[in-house]
NUMIPA-891707 format. One line per field, with one value per residue: x, y, z of N, C-alpha, C in turn; residue in one letter. Coordinates in pm, 1 decimal. Example, Ala and Ser with C-alpha at 12.3 -4.5 7.8 and 13.67 -1.06 7.14 Angstrom:
REM NUMIPA-891707
n_x	c(1319.0 1285.0)
n_y	c(-569.0 -225.0)
n_z	c(780.0 708.0)
ca_x	c(1230.0 1367.0)
ca_y	c(-450.0 -106.0)
ca_z	c(780.0 714.0)
c_x	c(1320.0 1290.0)
c_y	c(-330.0 3.0)
c_z	c(780.0 787.0)
marke	c(A S)
END
This chain:
REM NUMIPA-891707
n_x	c(-145.8 23.7 36.1 342.5 383.1 380.9 586.6 770.1 856.3 975.7 1182.8 1343.6 1413.7 1564.5 1790.1 1864.3 1956.1 2144.2 2099.4 1912.5 1581.8 1412.6 1523.8 1484.8 1215.1 1149.0 1239.3 1075.2 837.7 873.5 911.9 673.3 504.5 610.3 533.4 247.1 180.4 267.6 114.6 -156.9 -165.6 -22.0 -117.1 43.4 271.6 431.6 787.1 886.4 1138.1 1272.8 1031.2 820.3 573.6 360.8 95.8 -111.1 -473.2 -703.9 -1024.9 -1286.8 -1622.1 -1896.6 -2188.7 -2379.6 -2603.1 -2834.0 -2865.8 -3016.5 -3266.0 -3577.5 -3675.3 -3467.6 -3322.8 -3042.8 -2751.0 -2505.1 -2171.3 -1923.6 -1651.7 -1328.3 -1020.6 -783.3 -601.7 -323.0 -131.3 174.6 364.3 707.1 908.2 1120.7 1043.2 816.7 933.3 1147.2 952.0 825.8 1015.5 1030.0 913.8 562.7 481.9 294.6 43.0)
n_y	c(1102.7 1170.7 1248.8 1249.2 1486.6 1483.3 1629.8 1660.8 1414.3 1370.2 1560.3 1460.2 1192.3 1286.1 1379.3 1151.8 989.2 1175.2 1352.8 1543.9 1705.5 1668.1 1450.7 1261.1 1256.9 1142.4 897.6 806.4 792.3 627.5 383.7 367.7 309.8 87.1 -109.3 -81.0 -173.7 -447.2 -520.3 -506.7 -626.4 -865.8 -970.6 -1024.6 -1005.1 -708.8 -682.1 -464.0 -430.4 -361.5 -233.8 -415.3 -625.4 -591.1 -739.3 -933.2 -1057.8 -1327.2 -1263.7 -1461.7 -1507.7 -1422.5 -1371.5 -1140.9 -999.7 -752.4 -479.4 -274.5 -342.8 -458.1 -686.8 -852.4 -947.4 -1072.4 -942.9 -971.2 -1058.9 -1050.7 -1247.2 -1112.9 -926.8 -836.5 -587.4 -627.5 -523.6 -618.2 -571.4 -579.2 -775.3 -628.6 -374.4 -365.6 -396.5 -202.6 15.5 -49.8 29.6 284.9 568.0 684.9 1005.7 1241.2 1439.6)
n_z	c(1379.8 1064.5 696.9 489.6 272.7 -90.9 -208.3 -13.5 41.7 -213.5 -167.3 34.4 -78.9 -311.0 -138.4 -37.6 -261.0 -356.8 -582.9 -791.9 -724.1 -941.5 -1065.6 -855.9 -847.9 -1081.5 -1069.4 -833.1 -983.3 -1157.6 -1006.3 -890.3 -1123.2 -1219.2 -1003.3 -992.2 -1245.7 -1191.9 -998.5 -1124.9 -1373.1 -1374.1 -1138.8 -930.4 -628.7 -471.5 -357.1 -96.6 13.3 306.3 419.5 370.6 207.8 -85.1 -154.8 -372.6 -341.4 -366.8 -373.8 -228.1 -390.4 -207.2 -7.3 174.7 472.8 378.4 562.4 539.9 396.3 481.4 434.0 455.4 237.1 55.4 -31.8 -294.9 -353.3 -570.1 -660.1 -655.7 -699.1 -441.6 -268.2 -45.7 231.8 370.9 632.1 701.0 923.4 1046.4 1003.3 1189.6 1433.5 1469.5 1481.7 1727.3 1897.1 1909.9 2078.8 2164.6 2069.0 2224.5 2066.4)
ca_x	c(-90.0 21.3 124.4 433.0 372.3 467.6 704.6 844.7 902.7 1086.0 1312.4 1409.1 1474.8 1672.3 1896.9 1945.9 2024.2 2234.0 2046.9 1808.9 1444.7 1363.7 1559.0 1438.1 1057.8 1154.8 1278.4 959.7 721.1 903.1 885.3 518.8 450.7 616.6 461.5 121.3 171.7 293.8 -14.6 -255.7 -156.1 33.7 -176.5 153.3 307.7 558.9 849.1 926.6 1221.7 1264.4 919.9 735.7 552.2 230.6 37.4 -254.1 -526.4 -859.9 -1120.2 -1410.2 -1771.4 -1987.2 -2359.9 -2426.4 -2713.1 -2859.4 -2926.6 -3114.2 -3348.9 -3648.7 -3698.0 -3367.8 -3252.8 -2890.9 -2634.2 -2416.9 -2030.7 -1857.5 -1502.7 -1240.5 -873.5 -781.6 -455.4 -283.6 5.9 227.7 495.3 825.3 937.5 1221.9 980.8 741.8 1010.7 1157.3 831.0 825.8 1119.1 1002.4 802.5 466.3 488.1 160.3 33.0)
ca_y	c(1042.8 1259.1 1173.9 1326.8 1516.7 1425.8 1715.7 1646.2 1310.5 1386.3 1615.6 1335.0 1101.7 1343.3 1377.8 999.0 962.9 1267.3 1409.8 1655.5 1662.9 1632.3 1304.3 1172.6 1233.8 1025.4 775.2 757.3 790.9 482.5 265.1 348.2 267.3 -47.2 -160.5 -58.6 -257.9 -569.0 -564.1 -501.9 -692.9 -993.1 -1004.1 -1067.4 -920.7 -637.0 -629.0 -323.2 -419.8 -328.4 -214.0 -534.5 -663.3 -550.1 -875.9 -955.0 -1199.1 -1321.0 -1257.0 -1554.9 -1454.9 -1416.7 -1279.5 -1089.5 -957.3 -612.0 -448.8 -181.1 -410.5 -523.0 -811.1 -944.0 -1005.7 -1094.7 -884.1 -1082.8 -972.7 -1136.6 -1271.6 -1018.6 -929.2 -732.8 -563.8 -628.6 -463.9 -691.0 -499.8 -637.6 -786.7 -550.2 -248.7 -391.4 -382.5 -74.2 88.1 -101.7 70.4 410.1 612.8 754.8 1163.7 1304.3 1584.0)
ca_z	c(1256.1 942.7 616.6 442.1 125.1 -209.8 -253.5 76.7 9.1 -319.3 -141.9 87.7 -176.7 -356.6 -66.1 -7.5 -366.4 -377.7 -696.8 -794.7 -721.3 -1055.0 -1125.3 -782.5 -895.3 -1223.4 -991.1 -767.9 -1053.0 -1230.4 -910.6 -853.4 -1231.1 -1219.7 -903.9 -1037.0 -1351.4 -1189.9 -927.5 -1195.5 -1508.6 -1315.0 -1022.2 -824.0 -515.1 -513.1 -266.4 -80.8 112.4 461.3 468.4 358.6 80.3 -123.3 -219.1 -440.1 -279.1 -458.7 -240.7 -283.6 -395.5 -88.5 12.6 295.3 480.2 365.3 691.1 498.9 348.0 605.3 410.9 494.3 121.6 54.3 -147.6 -367.6 -393.7 -651.2 -634.9 -696.5 -648.7 -322.6 -216.1 105.8 290.4 464.1 678.2 743.3 1055.6 1053.4 1034.5 1313.9 1548.8 1458.3 1536.5 1849.7 1984.5 1914.8 2179.0 2106.7 2111.0 2230.1 2011.4)
c_x	c(-91.0 77.7 216.7 387.0 444.8 608.0 810.4 964.9 1014.2 1212.2 1404.3 1495.4 1578.1 1804.8 1953.3 2008.6 2140.6 2226.2 1965.2 1672.5 1378.6 1409.3 1514.1 1274.1 1076.4 1151.1 1138.3 843.3 753.7 883.7 743.1 455.2 460.7 544.4 303.0 107.4 193.1 157.3 -116.3 -253.7 -113.7 -54.4 -61.5 188.7 449.3 646.7 889.7 1054.5 1212.6 1116.6 815.6 723.2 410.7 189.4 -117.2 -329.6 -664.7 -925.1 -1261.5 -1530.8 -1826.0 -2106.5 -2329.0 -2539.6 -2742.0 -2923.8 -3029.4 -3261.6 -3453.3 -3680.5 -3586.0 -3299.9 -3113.2 -2855.6 -2507.8 -2276.3 -1960.2 -1708.4 -1416.2 -1105.1 -870.1 -637.4 -429.4 -153.7 62.9 367.9 598.4 829.5 1036.2 1136.8 895.2 830.4 1081.8 1051.7 818.6 898.1 1111.9 916.7 707.0 508.2 348.8 151.9 -33.0)
c_y	c(1183.6 1174.2 1282.4 1371.0 1487.5 1500.2 1706.7 1527.1 1280.4 1457.3 1520.1 1217.6 1151.5 1359.6 1263.0 981.0 1062.8 1326.0 1519.8 1614.5 1624.5 1472.8 1214.9 1166.2 1130.8 915.6 711.2 709.8 634.1 361.6 252.8 288.6 127.3 -140.4 -166.9 -183.9 -387.8 -625.0 -558.4 -595.0 -852.3 -1034.7 -1049.1 -963.2 -843.5 -650.4 -487.1 -305.4 -435.0 -284.2 -325.3 -560.0 -610.5 -672.2 -854.8 -1070.7 -1168.6 -1337.8 -1375.5 -1461.2 -1508.0 -1339.1 -1236.4 -1015.9 -800.9 -557.8 -335.4 -233.6 -485.1 -663.4 -915.1 -1017.7 -992.8 -1006.3 -962.2 -993.4 -1064.7 -1155.7 -1151.3 -1007.4 -819.2 -721.7 -566.3 -607.1 -565.1 -640.2 -621.1 -670.1 -661.4 -401.0 -247.2 -340.3 -262.4 37.5 66.8 -18.2 227.4 466.4 701.3 908.2 1189.1 1439.4 1685.7)
c_z	c(1145.7 829.2 539.4 300.0 46.7 -250.3 -148.5 72.9 -108.4 -260.7 -56.0 11.1 -246.9 -283.2 -30.9 -137.6 -423.5 -535.0 -691.0 -768.2 -840.3 -1098.2 -1008.7 -813.2 -1000.7 -1134.0 -905.8 -862.4 -1137.8 -1128.4 -892.8 -1011.2 -1238.8 -1139.1 -958.9 -1154.3 -1336.8 -1100.2 -1010.4 -1316.0 -1467.1 -1189.7 -911.0 -740.4 -567.8 -383.9 -223.8 -4.5 268.0 518.2 462.2 202.6 51.7 -186.9 -249.6 -409.7 -371.9 -351.5 -302.0 -308.7 -251.0 -82.9 159.8 344.1 448.6 477.3 657.2 448.1 471.9 574.0 431.4 351.6 130.1 -53.5 -198.1 -405.8 -477.1 -615.9 -700.4 -618.1 -528.0 -291.9 -70.8 139.0 396.9 511.5 726.5 900.4 1123.4 1103.6 1156.7 1430.1 1547.6 1527.0 1685.3 1962.4 1965.6 2007.3 2110.9 2147.9 2109.7 2181.2 2099.1)
marke	c(M S V V K T K D F I K E L A L E L E T T Q A D A K V V Q E A F I N V A H R I L T E Q Q A G V P L G A L G N I K V E V K A A R E Y P N I Q D P E G D K I Q K S A H Y A V K Y V P A K K L K D A L K E V S V V E A)
END
């Protein structure tokens, strides 16, 4: 598995939008800023169209054993928000149809 570099993503976005890379970068940064603000300030999900959704979930407080402590004291984890990506069915189906290339 590899990750596309940001500059390569910007090039692809510019081609798709038929615009300059500078304008494509502005669009990408605007999308990321809006999504980040919605996720952090509103704790609401962000739709990603055919890619799926990013959701914010509340994780309940819990305790779990500290395996490094010989006395078995528990570690407390407070309630917190967590981000979860839920892929769209369309994306999952498309990935199933692609054959795996061995490197």
